[in-house]
VMD Tcl script that builds the backbone (N, CA, C; Angstrom):
set m [mol new atoms 471]
animate dup $m
set s [atomselect $m all]
$s set {name element resname resid chain x y z} {
  {N N MET 1 A -27.893 11.033 28.807}
  {CA C MET 1 A -26.508 10.790 29.414}
  {C C MET 1 A -26.458 12.024 30.250}
  {N N ASN 2 A -26.004 12.054 31.239}
  {CA C ASN 2 A -25.686 13.671 32.147}
  {C C ASN 2 A -24.193 13.708 31.789}
  {N N LYS 3 A -24.070 15.104 32.024}
  {CA C LYS 3 A -22.825 15.992 31.286}
  {C C LYS 3 A -21.571 15.094 32.213}
  {N N ARG 4 A -21.785 14.583 33.410}
  {CA C ARG 4 A -20.711 14.503 34.273}
  {C C ARG 4 A -20.555 12.972 33.630}
  {N N ASP 5 A -21.589 11.908 33.170}
  {CA C ASP 5 A -21.273 10.561 32.753}
  {C C ASP 5 A -20.611 10.903 31.628}
  {N N PHE 6 A -20.732 11.679 30.333}
  {CA C PHE 6 A -20.487 11.976 29.420}
  {C C PHE 6 A -19.152 12.102 29.587}
  {N N GLN 7 A -18.449 12.936 30.289}
  {CA C GLN 7 A -17.148 13.210 30.647}
  {C C GLN 7 A -16.314 12.219 30.950}
  {N N ASP 8 A -17.073 11.408 31.604}
  {CA C ASP 8 A -16.188 10.512 32.283}
  {C C ASP 8 A -16.167 9.038 31.587}
  {N N MET 9 A -17.096 8.838 30.384}
  {CA C MET 9 A -17.058 8.285 29.162}
  {C C MET 9 A -15.703 8.651 28.518}
  {N N LEU 10 A -15.672 10.041 27.884}
  {CA C LEU 10 A -14.582 10.526 27.342}
  {C C LEU 10 A -13.091 10.230 27.923}
  {N N ASN 11 A -13.228 10.384 29.244}
  {CA C ASN 11 A -11.951 10.304 29.958}
  {C C ASN 11 A -11.636 8.471 29.895}
  {N N ARG 12 A -12.487 7.950 29.689}
  {CA C ARG 12 A -12.095 6.455 29.484}
  {C C ARG 12 A -11.761 6.088 28.159}
  {N N ALA 13 A -12.509 6.622 27.271}
  {CA C ALA 13 A -11.887 6.399 25.788}
  {C C ALA 13 A -10.802 6.664 25.196}
  {N N VAL 14 A -10.368 6.306 24.098}
  {CA C VAL 14 A -8.950 6.903 23.788}
  {C C VAL 14 A -9.450 7.597 22.427}
  {N N PRO 15 A -8.892 8.489 22.469}
  {CA C PRO 15 A -8.540 9.240 20.774}
  {C C PRO 15 A -8.450 8.464 19.473}
  {N N ILE 16 A -9.048 8.556 18.426}
  {CA C ILE 16 A -9.083 7.429 17.298}
  {C C ILE 16 A -7.734 7.489 17.038}
  {N N GLU 17 A -6.822 8.379 16.838}
  {CA C GLU 17 A -5.478 8.288 16.370}
  {C C GLU 17 A -4.697 7.298 17.357}
  {N N GLN 18 A -4.590 7.422 18.671}
  {CA C GLN 18 A -4.166 6.746 19.744}
  {C C GLN 18 A -4.316 5.426 19.463}
  {N N TYR 19 A -5.497 5.130 19.354}
  {CA C TYR 19 A -6.089 3.687 19.304}
  {C C TYR 19 A -5.513 2.824 17.929}
  {N N MET 20 A -5.317 3.702 16.794}
  {CA C MET 20 A -4.872 3.271 15.899}
  {C C MET 20 A -3.320 2.704 16.065}
  {N N ARG 21 A -2.665 3.405 16.414}
  {CA C ARG 21 A -1.107 3.539 16.891}
  {C C ARG 21 A -0.748 2.592 17.753}
  {N N GLU 22 A -1.799 2.232 18.897}
  {CA C GLU 22 A -1.344 1.395 20.020}
  {C C GLU 22 A -2.097 0.172 19.903}
  {N N CYS 23 A -3.138 -0.361 18.992}
  {CA C CYS 23 A -3.753 -1.391 18.746}
  {C C CYS 23 A -2.530 -2.517 18.535}
  {N N SER 24 A -2.960 -3.874 18.416}
  {CA C SER 24 A -2.296 -5.075 18.044}
  {C C SER 24 A -1.534 -5.215 16.830}
  {N N ALA 25 A -0.644 -5.596 16.649}
  {CA C ALA 25 A 0.401 -5.813 15.242}
  {C C ALA 25 A -0.986 -6.375 14.140}
  {N N ASP 26 A -1.476 -7.290 14.614}
  {CA C ASP 26 A -2.301 -7.924 13.836}
  {C C ASP 26 A -3.473 -7.256 13.272}
  {N N CYS 27 A -4.130 -6.510 14.257}
  {CA C CYS 27 A -5.087 -5.319 13.961}
  {C C CYS 27 A -4.863 -4.483 13.559}
  {N N LYS 28 A -3.298 -3.774 13.422}
  {CA C LYS 28 A -2.974 -2.637 13.046}
  {C C LYS 28 A -2.754 -2.949 11.291}
  {N N SER 29 A -2.419 -4.035 10.769}
  {CA C SER 29 A -2.024 -4.433 9.395}
  {C C SER 29 A -3.434 -4.293 8.805}
  {N N LYS 30 A -4.544 -4.927 9.495}
  {CA C LYS 30 A -5.913 -4.899 8.869}
  {C C LYS 30 A -6.501 -3.640 8.550}
  {N N TYR 31 A -6.569 -2.654 9.698}
  {CA C TYR 31 A -7.017 -1.445 9.501}
  {C C TYR 31 A -6.027 -0.511 8.738}
  {N N GLU 32 A -4.790 -0.750 8.580}
  {CA C GLU 32 A -4.040 -0.102 7.165}
  {C C GLU 32 A -4.588 -0.611 6.272}
  {N N ALA 33 A -4.721 -1.971 5.629}
  {CA C ALA 33 A -5.193 -2.371 4.566}
  {C C ALA 33 A -6.600 -1.695 4.136}
  {N N CYS 34 A -7.615 -1.641 5.134}
  {CA C CYS 34 A -8.980 -0.968 5.014}
  {C C CYS 34 A -8.904 0.708 4.894}
  {N N ARG 35 A -7.728 1.151 5.432}
  {CA C ARG 35 A -7.545 2.546 5.194}
  {C C ARG 35 A -7.081 2.751 3.813}
  {N N ALA 36 A -6.146 2.004 3.113}
  {CA C ALA 36 A -5.717 2.205 1.886}
  {C C ALA 36 A -6.660 1.987 0.862}
  {N N ASP 37 A -7.664 0.843 1.397}
  {CA C ASP 37 A -8.761 0.221 0.041}
  {C C ASP 37 A -9.826 1.497 0.186}
  {N N TYR 38 A -10.281 2.298 1.280}
  {CA C TYR 38 A -11.114 2.901 1.104}
  {C C TYR 38 A -10.889 4.446 0.438}
  {N N THR 39 A -12.083 4.879 -0.067}
  {CA C THR 39 A -11.952 6.400 -0.590}
  {C C THR 39 A -13.003 6.975 -0.389}
  {N N LEU 40 A -12.804 8.254 0.851}
  {CA C LEU 40 A -13.988 8.992 1.237}
  {C C LEU 40 A -14.526 9.871 0.101}
  {N N LYS 41 A -15.688 10.354 0.262}
  {CA C LYS 41 A -16.325 10.994 -0.729}
  {C C LYS 41 A -16.041 12.353 -0.249}
  {N N PRO 42 A -15.358 13.417 -1.162}
  {CA C PRO 42 A -14.903 14.568 -0.639}
  {C C PRO 42 A -15.886 15.594 -0.302}
  {N N ASP 43 A -17.149 15.517 -1.117}
  {CA C ASP 43 A -18.015 16.618 -0.644}
  {C C ASP 43 A -18.744 15.916 0.286}
  {N N ILE 44 A -18.806 15.316 0.977}
  {CA C ILE 44 A -19.423 14.643 2.260}
  {C C ILE 44 A -18.398 15.173 3.262}
  {N N LEU 45 A -17.284 14.963 3.017}
  {CA C LEU 45 A -16.241 15.396 4.135}
  {C C LEU 45 A -15.927 16.990 4.414}
  {N N GLU 46 A -16.372 17.629 3.262}
  {CA C GLU 46 A -16.472 19.188 3.196}
  {C C GLU 46 A -17.824 19.657 3.915}
  {N N SER 47 A -19.013 18.873 3.896}
  {CA C SER 47 A -19.868 19.101 4.546}
  {C C SER 47 A -20.048 18.629 6.134}
  {N N ILE 48 A -19.088 17.700 6.624}
  {CA C ILE 48 A -18.841 17.422 8.213}
  {C C ILE 48 A -17.870 18.405 8.418}
  {N N LYS 49 A -17.031 18.917 7.526}
  {CA C LYS 49 A -15.835 19.753 8.543}
  {C C LYS 49 A -16.662 21.064 9.084}
  {N N ALA 50 A -17.949 21.190 8.571}
  {CA C ALA 50 A -18.680 22.316 9.182}
  {C C ALA 50 A -19.062 22.069 10.759}
  {N N PHE 51 A -19.110 21.015 11.147}
  {CA C PHE 51 A -19.803 20.322 12.534}
  {C C PHE 51 A -18.722 20.108 13.275}
  {N N ASP 52 A -17.557 20.190 12.952}
  {CA C ASP 52 A -16.315 19.558 13.620}
  {C C ASP 52 A -16.238 19.838 15.051}
  {N N ASN 53 A -16.575 21.267 15.327}
  {CA C ASN 53 A -16.496 21.139 16.765}
  {C C ASN 53 A -17.769 21.185 17.531}
  {N N GLN 54 A -18.712 20.648 16.868}
  {CA C GLN 54 A -19.974 20.868 17.589}
  {C C GLN 54 A -20.540 19.104 17.956}
  {N N PHE 55 A -19.671 18.298 17.451}
  {CA C PHE 55 A -20.053 16.986 18.105}
  {C C PHE 55 A -18.915 16.216 18.184}
  {N N ILE 56 A -19.223 15.019 18.551}
  {CA C ILE 56 A -18.169 13.892 19.232}
  {C C ILE 56 A -18.690 12.689 18.969}
  {N N VAL 57 A -17.943 12.005 18.261}
  {CA C VAL 57 A -18.199 10.420 18.057}
  {C C VAL 57 A -17.568 9.458 19.038}
  {N N VAL 58 A -18.177 8.662 19.408}
  {CA C VAL 58 A -17.573 7.542 20.405}
  {C C VAL 58 A -18.022 5.942 19.829}
  {N N THR 59 A -16.995 5.513 19.738}
  {CA C THR 59 A -17.329 3.945 18.875}
  {C C THR 59 A -16.937 3.049 20.093}
  {N N ILE 60 A -18.212 2.027 20.449}
  {CA C ILE 60 A -17.802 0.881 21.304}
  {C C ILE 60 A -17.205 -0.205 20.281}
  {N N SER 61 A -15.799 -0.777 20.665}
  {CA C SER 61 A -15.195 -1.745 19.726}
  {C C SER 61 A -14.517 -2.851 19.886}
  {N N ALA 62 A -14.189 -3.902 19.064}
  {CA C ALA 62 A -13.441 -4.555 19.623}
  {C C ALA 62 A -12.357 -5.179 18.506}
  {N N ASP 63 A -10.880 -5.620 18.650}
  {CA C ASP 63 A -10.213 -6.056 17.607}
  {C C ASP 63 A -10.472 -7.332 16.924}
  {N N TRP 64 A -11.536 -8.050 17.479}
  {CA C TRP 64 A -11.943 -9.539 16.952}
  {C C TRP 64 A -12.993 -9.141 16.172}
  {N N CYS 65 A -13.604 -8.055 16.215}
  {CA C CYS 65 A -14.961 -8.047 15.434}
  {C C CYS 65 A -14.669 -7.396 13.748}
  {N N LYS 66 A -15.301 -8.314 13.081}
  {CA C LYS 66 A -14.863 -7.957 11.431}
  {C C LYS 66 A -15.534 -6.397 11.332}
  {N N ASP 67 A -16.697 -6.282 11.604}
  {CA C ASP 67 A -17.212 -4.884 11.275}
  {C C ASP 67 A -16.586 -3.558 11.969}
  {N N CYS 68 A -15.957 -4.059 12.971}
  {CA C CYS 68 A -15.454 -2.817 13.621}
  {C C CYS 68 A -13.785 -2.899 12.925}
  {N N ILE 69 A -13.134 -3.941 12.123}
  {CA C ILE 69 A -11.974 -3.617 11.557}
  {C C ILE 69 A -12.549 -2.980 10.308}
  {N N ALA 70 A -13.857 -2.905 9.644}
  {CA C ALA 70 A -14.084 -2.375 8.299}
  {C C ALA 70 A -14.642 -0.890 8.824}
  {N N ASN 71 A -14.910 -0.394 9.817}
  {CA C ASN 71 A -15.157 0.654 9.977}
  {C C ASN 71 A -14.655 1.677 11.088}
  {N N VAL 72 A -13.571 1.241 12.027}
  {CA C VAL 72 A -12.792 1.967 12.414}
  {C C VAL 72 A -11.783 2.740 11.739}
  {N N PRO 73 A -10.955 2.014 10.667}
  {CA C PRO 73 A -10.484 2.865 9.769}
  {C C PRO 73 A -10.875 3.876 8.828}
  {N N VAL 74 A -12.542 3.715 8.958}
  {CA C VAL 74 A -13.198 4.934 8.050}
  {C C VAL 74 A -13.155 5.903 9.090}
  {N N LEU 75 A -13.194 5.705 10.113}
  {CA C LEU 75 A -13.784 6.838 11.124}
  {C C LEU 75 A -12.446 7.423 11.493}
  {N N ASP 76 A -11.227 6.765 11.085}
  {CA C ASP 76 A -10.158 7.413 11.530}
  {C C ASP 76 A -9.930 8.270 10.288}
  {N N LEU 77 A -10.142 7.904 9.140}
  {CA C LEU 77 A -9.889 8.933 7.651}
  {C C LEU 77 A -10.877 9.824 7.771}
  {N N VAL 78 A -12.219 9.708 8.396}
  {CA C VAL 78 A -13.242 10.961 8.476}
  {C C VAL 78 A -12.446 12.123 9.520}
  {N N HIS 79 A -12.050 11.405 10.703}
  {CA C HIS 79 A -10.986 12.161 11.687}
  {C C HIS 79 A -9.944 12.829 11.127}
  {N N GLU 80 A -9.218 12.493 10.343}
  {CA C GLU 80 A -7.994 12.930 10.009}
  {C C GLU 80 A -8.522 14.070 8.735}
  {N N ALA 81 A -9.372 13.650 7.952}
  {CA C ALA 81 A -9.942 14.744 7.369}
  {C C ALA 81 A -10.808 16.000 7.278}
  {N N THR 82 A -11.737 15.550 8.522}
  {CA C THR 82 A -12.173 16.673 8.960}
  {C C THR 82 A -12.207 17.306 10.402}
  {N N GLY 83 A -11.569 16.903 10.884}
  {CA C GLY 83 A -11.119 17.145 12.489}
  {C C GLY 83 A -12.281 16.903 13.475}
  {N N LEU 84 A -13.476 16.164 13.040}
  {CA C LEU 84 A -14.451 15.570 13.763}
  {C C LEU 84 A -13.882 14.778 14.881}
  {N N PRO 85 A -14.164 14.876 16.179}
  {CA C PRO 85 A -13.487 13.975 17.410}
  {C C PRO 85 A -14.123 12.644 17.368}
  {N N VAL 86 A -12.824 11.609 17.240}
  {CA C VAL 86 A -13.808 10.429 17.403}
  {C C VAL 86 A -13.168 9.632 18.663}
  {N N TYR 87 A -13.536 9.148 19.261}
  {CA C TYR 87 A -12.995 8.674 20.410}
  {C C TYR 87 A -13.448 6.850 20.581}
  {N N ILE 88 A -12.765 5.989 20.915}
  {CA C ILE 88 A -12.792 4.595 21.075}
  {C C ILE 88 A -12.804 4.013 22.257}
  {N N LEU 89 A -14.022 3.272 22.645}
  {CA C LEU 89 A -14.296 2.644 23.940}
  {C C LEU 89 A -13.844 1.267 23.437}
  {N N GLY 90 A -12.580 0.499 23.670}
  {CA C GLY 90 A -12.361 -0.931 23.064}
  {C C GLY 90 A -12.091 -1.716 23.926}
  {N N GLY 91 A -11.712 -3.219 23.382}
  {CA C GLY 91 A -11.680 -4.097 24.360}
  {C C GLY 91 A -12.960 -4.852 24.893}
  {N N VAL 92 A -14.005 -4.835 23.815}
  {CA C VAL 92 A -15.544 -5.400 24.364}
  {C C VAL 92 A -15.030 -6.838 24.209}
  {N N LYS 93 A -15.509 -7.898 25.108}
  {CA C LYS 93 A -15.396 -9.253 25.041}
  {C C LYS 93 A -16.784 -9.905 25.323}
  {N N THR 94 A -17.323 -10.513 24.770}
  {CA C THR 94 A -18.287 -11.412 24.833}
  {C C THR 94 A -18.157 -12.010 26.292}
  {N N ASP 95 A -19.435 -12.566 26.792}
  {CA C ASP 95 A -19.477 -13.530 27.761}
  {C C ASP 95 A -19.936 -15.061 27.839}
  {N N PRO 96 A -19.152 -15.924 27.042}
  {CA C PRO 96 A -19.935 -17.083 26.494}
  {C C PRO 96 A -20.476 -18.031 27.921}
  {N N LEU 97 A -19.869 -17.807 29.195}
  {CA C LEU 97 A -19.983 -18.720 30.164}
  {C C LEU 97 A -21.283 -18.095 30.698}
  {N N ASN 98 A -21.832 -16.883 30.657}
  {CA C ASN 98 A -22.891 -16.391 31.409}
  {C C ASN 98 A -23.909 -16.237 30.404}
  {N N PRO 99 A -25.186 -17.355 30.361}
  {CA C PRO 99 A -26.179 -16.887 29.149}
  {C C PRO 99 A -26.766 -15.619 29.788}
  {N N ASP 100 A -26.766 -15.101 30.929}
  {CA C ASP 100 A -27.958 -13.879 31.092}
  {C C ASP 100 A -27.056 -12.520 30.908}
  {N N ARG 101 A -25.581 -12.499 30.488}
  {CA C ARG 101 A -24.898 -11.490 30.348}
  {C C ARG 101 A -24.334 -11.586 28.997}
  {N N GLN 102 A -24.666 -10.510 27.928}
  {CA C GLN 102 A -23.623 -10.621 26.508}
  {C C GLN 102 A -22.419 -10.332 26.934}
  {N N TRP 103 A -21.876 -9.122 27.532}
  {CA C TRP 103 A -20.645 -8.852 27.631}
  {C C TRP 103 A -20.321 -8.793 28.692}
  {N N ALA 104 A -18.839 -9.044 28.941}
  {CA C ALA 104 A -17.891 -9.287 30.185}
  {C C ALA 104 A -17.579 -8.016 30.529}
  {N N VAL 105 A -17.997 -7.287 31.532}
  {CA C VAL 105 A -17.525 -6.248 32.185}
  {C C VAL 105 A -17.202 -6.513 33.291}
  {N N PRO 106 A -15.963 -6.293 33.438}
  {CA C PRO 106 A -14.512 -5.705 32.813}
  {C C PRO 106 A -14.190 -7.110 32.158}
  {N N PRO 107 A -13.279 -7.274 31.116}
  {CA C PRO 107 A -12.479 -6.028 30.380}
  {C C PRO 107 A -13.496 -4.932 29.583}
  {N N SER 108 A -14.432 -5.821 29.143}
  {CA C SER 108 A -15.371 -4.753 28.174}
  {C C SER 108 A -15.946 -3.073 29.225}
  {N N PRO 109 A -15.966 -2.068 28.244}
  {CA C PRO 109 A -16.106 -0.843 29.191}
  {C C PRO 109 A -17.812 -1.138 29.545}
  {N N PRO 110 A -17.558 -0.080 30.801}
  {CA C PRO 110 A -19.266 -0.423 31.376}
  {C C PRO 110 A -20.134 0.169 30.360}
  {N N GLU 111 A -20.010 0.839 29.251}
  {CA C GLU 111 A -20.876 1.486 28.630}
  {C C GLU 111 A -21.763 0.427 28.031}
  {N N VAL 112 A -21.060 -0.543 27.506}
  {CA C VAL 112 A -21.791 -1.865 26.921}
  {C C VAL 112 A -23.303 -1.999 27.749}
  {N N ASN 113 A -23.038 -1.797 29.063}
  {CA C ASN 113 A -24.254 -2.150 29.689}
  {C C ASN 113 A -25.548 -0.612 29.979}
  {N N THR 114 A -24.562 0.443 30.075}
  {CA C THR 114 A -25.181 1.434 30.508}
  {C C THR 114 A -25.927 2.094 28.892}
  {N N LEU 115 A -25.363 1.541 27.871}
  {CA C LEU 115 A -25.552 2.200 26.679}
  {C C LEU 115 A -26.282 1.243 25.912}
  {N N ASN 116 A -26.663 0.035 26.790}
  {CA C ASN 116 A -27.616 -0.981 25.923}
  {C C ASN 116 A -26.838 -1.164 24.482}
  {N N ILE 117 A -25.381 -1.558 24.807}
  {CA C ILE 117 A -24.932 -1.885 23.267}
  {C C ILE 117 A -25.064 -3.226 23.295}
  {N N LYS 118 A -25.622 -3.923 21.858}
  {CA C LYS 118 A -26.475 -5.193 21.232}
  {C C LYS 118 A -25.450 -5.587 20.573}
  {N N ALA 119 A -24.641 -4.571 19.409}
  {CA C ALA 119 A -23.887 -5.582 18.616}
  {C C ALA 119 A -22.622 -4.223 18.140}
  {N N ILE 120 A -21.654 -4.912 17.876}
  {CA C ILE 120 A -20.455 -3.895 17.549}
  {C C ILE 120 A -19.828 -3.819 16.449}
  {N N PRO 121 A -19.321 -2.711 15.989}
  {CA C PRO 121 A -19.530 -1.607 16.143}
  {C C PRO 121 A -20.679 -0.915 16.469}
  {N N THR 122 A -20.721 -0.091 17.500}
  {CA C THR 122 A -21.792 0.842 17.831}
  {C C THR 122 A -20.965 2.388 17.946}
  {N N ILE 123 A -21.607 3.171 16.843}
  {CA C ILE 123 A -21.025 3.943 16.719}
  {C C ILE 123 A -22.002 5.202 17.225}
  {N N LEU 124 A -21.803 5.993 18.199}
  {CA C LEU 124 A -22.549 6.962 18.960}
  {C C LEU 124 A -22.306 8.121 18.390}
  {N N ILE 125 A -22.844 8.896 18.175}
  {CA C ILE 125 A -22.944 10.619 17.617}
  {C C ILE 125 A -23.391 11.483 18.724}
  {N N TYR 126 A -22.458 12.054 19.758}
  {CA C TYR 126 A -23.387 13.228 20.563}
  {C C TYR 126 A -22.834 14.724 20.369}
  {N N ALA 127 A -23.538 15.406 20.786}
  {CA C ALA 127 A -23.601 16.934 20.941}
  {C C ALA 127 A -22.782 17.193 21.721}
  {N N LYS 128 A -21.783 18.042 21.691}
  {CA C LYS 128 A -20.787 18.370 22.786}
  {C C LYS 128 A -21.519 18.273 24.328}
  {N N ASN 129 A -22.494 18.767 24.532}
  {CA C ASN 129 A -23.251 18.652 25.923}
  {C C ASN 129 A -23.501 17.025 26.386}
  {N N GLY 130 A -23.655 16.100 25.353}
  {CA C GLY 130 A -23.529 14.704 25.948}
  {C C GLY 130 A -24.844 14.250 25.172}
  {N N LYS 131 A -25.643 14.936 25.013}
  {CA C LYS 131 A -27.057 14.611 24.256}
  {C C LYS 131 A -26.457 13.264 23.050}
  {N N GLU 132 A -27.235 12.092 22.862}
  {CA C GLU 132 A -26.908 11.326 22.086}
  {C C GLU 132 A -27.861 11.809 20.503}
  {N N ILE 133 A -27.425 12.036 19.567}
  {CA C ILE 133 A -28.331 12.476 18.245}
  {C C ILE 133 A -28.451 11.493 17.445}
  {N N GLY 134 A -27.583 10.389 17.465}
  {CA C GLY 134 A -27.454 9.471 16.465}
  {C C GLY 134 A -26.482 8.111 16.810}
  {N N ARG 135 A -26.774 7.057 16.181}
  {CA C ARG 135 A -26.400 5.755 16.520}
  {C C ARG 135 A -26.476 4.829 15.526}
  {N N ILE 136 A -25.185 4.524 14.948}
  {CA C ILE 136 A -25.009 3.181 13.833}
  {C C ILE 136 A -24.552 1.945 14.194}
  {N N ILE 137 A -24.939 1.154 14.030}
  {CA C ILE 137 A -24.891 -0.341 14.625}
  {C C ILE 137 A -24.426 -0.960 13.686}
  {N N GLU 138 A -23.270 -1.544 13.799}
  {CA C GLU 138 A -22.288 -2.393 12.948}
  {C C GLU 138 A -21.949 -1.751 11.660}
  {N N ASN 139 A -22.868 -1.642 11.028}
  {CA C ASN 139 A -22.718 -1.113 9.655}
  {C C ASN 139 A -23.988 0.206 9.131}
  {N N PRO 140 A -23.622 1.420 8.268}
  {CA C PRO 140 A -24.291 2.341 7.634}
  {C C PRO 140 A -25.733 1.504 7.331}
  {N N SER 141 A -26.962 2.033 7.758}
  {CA C SER 141 A -28.072 1.265 7.304}
  {C C SER 141 A -29.431 2.094 6.853}
  {N N ILE 142 A -28.643 3.488 6.917}
  {CA C ILE 142 A -29.775 4.692 6.248}
  {C C ILE 142 A -28.761 5.107 4.933}
  {N N LYS 143 A -27.656 5.527 4.891}
  {CA C LYS 143 A -27.050 5.908 4.023}
  {C C LYS 143 A -25.973 4.673 3.196}
  {N N PRO 144 A -25.739 5.102 2.027}
  {CA C PRO 144 A -24.587 3.900 1.732}
  {C C PRO 144 A -23.496 3.761 2.021}
  {N N THR 145 A -22.772 5.121 2.678}
  {CA C THR 145 A -21.269 4.886 3.567}
  {C C THR 145 A -21.579 5.452 4.551}
  {N N LEU 146 A -20.215 5.221 5.334}
  {CA C LEU 146 A -20.064 5.635 6.868}
  {C C LEU 146 A -20.286 7.194 6.850}
  {N N GLU 147 A -19.101 7.865 6.228}
  {CA C GLU 147 A -19.342 9.299 6.401}
  {C C GLU 147 A -20.693 9.929 5.931}
  {N N GLU 148 A -21.484 9.408 4.873}
  {CA C GLU 148 A -22.774 9.798 4.447}
  {C C GLU 148 A -23.559 9.558 5.641}
  {N N GLU 149 A -23.648 8.314 6.463}
  {CA C GLU 149 A -24.679 8.169 7.508}
  {C C GLU 149 A -24.079 9.422 8.829}
  {N N LEU 150 A -23.137 9.438 8.910}
  {CA C LEU 150 A -22.506 10.140 10.042}
  {C C LEU 150 A -23.334 11.755 9.423}
  {N N LEU 151 A -22.720 12.330 8.359}
  {CA C LEU 151 A -23.416 13.435 8.004}
  {C C LEU 151 A -25.075 13.715 8.015}
  {N N TYR 152 A -25.843 12.594 7.943}
  {CA C TYR 152 A -27.339 12.374 8.085}
  {C C TYR 152 A -27.173 12.887 9.516}
  {N N PHE 153 A -27.112 12.022 10.374}
  {CA C PHE 153 A -27.073 12.573 11.811}
  {C C PHE 153 A -26.704 13.873 12.426}
  {N N LEU 154 A -25.518 14.274 11.545}
  {CA C LEU 154 A -25.122 15.977 12.152}
  {C C LEU 154 A -25.985 16.889 11.706}
  {N N GLU 155 A -26.515 16.785 10.188}
  {CA C GLU 155 A -27.380 17.575 9.642}
  {C C GLU 155 A -28.629 17.857 10.369}
  {N N LYS 156 A -29.206 16.351 10.856}
  {CA C LYS 156 A -30.224 16.170 11.353}
  {C C LYS 156 A -30.327 16.842 12.561}
  {N N ALA 157 A -29.300 16.610 13.696}
  {CA C ALA 157 A -29.260 17.725 14.909}
  {C C ALA 157 A -29.748 18.652 15.047}
}
mol reanalyze $m
mol bondsrecalc $m
mol representation Tube
mol addrep $m
C-alpha cells in the first residue's frame, strides 16, 4: 500500500477508544464483558511497549461478528496498556444478494476489497510507512494469545 492510500485508510478509520465509546449499547455490553474476562500477559505487554511508536494496527471489524466481539476488546486493552496505535474500520456487511461479491461496499469500507479481506476480524499490522508486516485473520493462529501474536509480528519486522 502506498503512503497516500495508507493515510487515506487511517483517515477513514476510527481510533479504538472512540470506536469502543461510540458502538451500540448491545455491542458495548459485549465488549465490556470480554474486557472484564480477559487477562493480558504483562511480560508480553512490556515487550510490545518497545514498539509503540513504530507500528500501527488497523482492524477490519463488524458489530455482528463473534470473533470481532472477542478480539476488539483485547486490542483495546493492549492499546490502553502499551500505547500501540489501534484503529478500527467497522461496519462491515456481507452482500447476501450478490453471489459474486462477499462484502457490500458501501456500507463496508472499501478496504475489504482493496486488501482482499476474506474474513473478519482481519487485524493488519503496519509499519508507520504503510508497509504491511503482518495479518491476523479471525483469531491468533501462530501464538496462543492475541497479544503474543502481535508481538510475534512486531519482532519479526
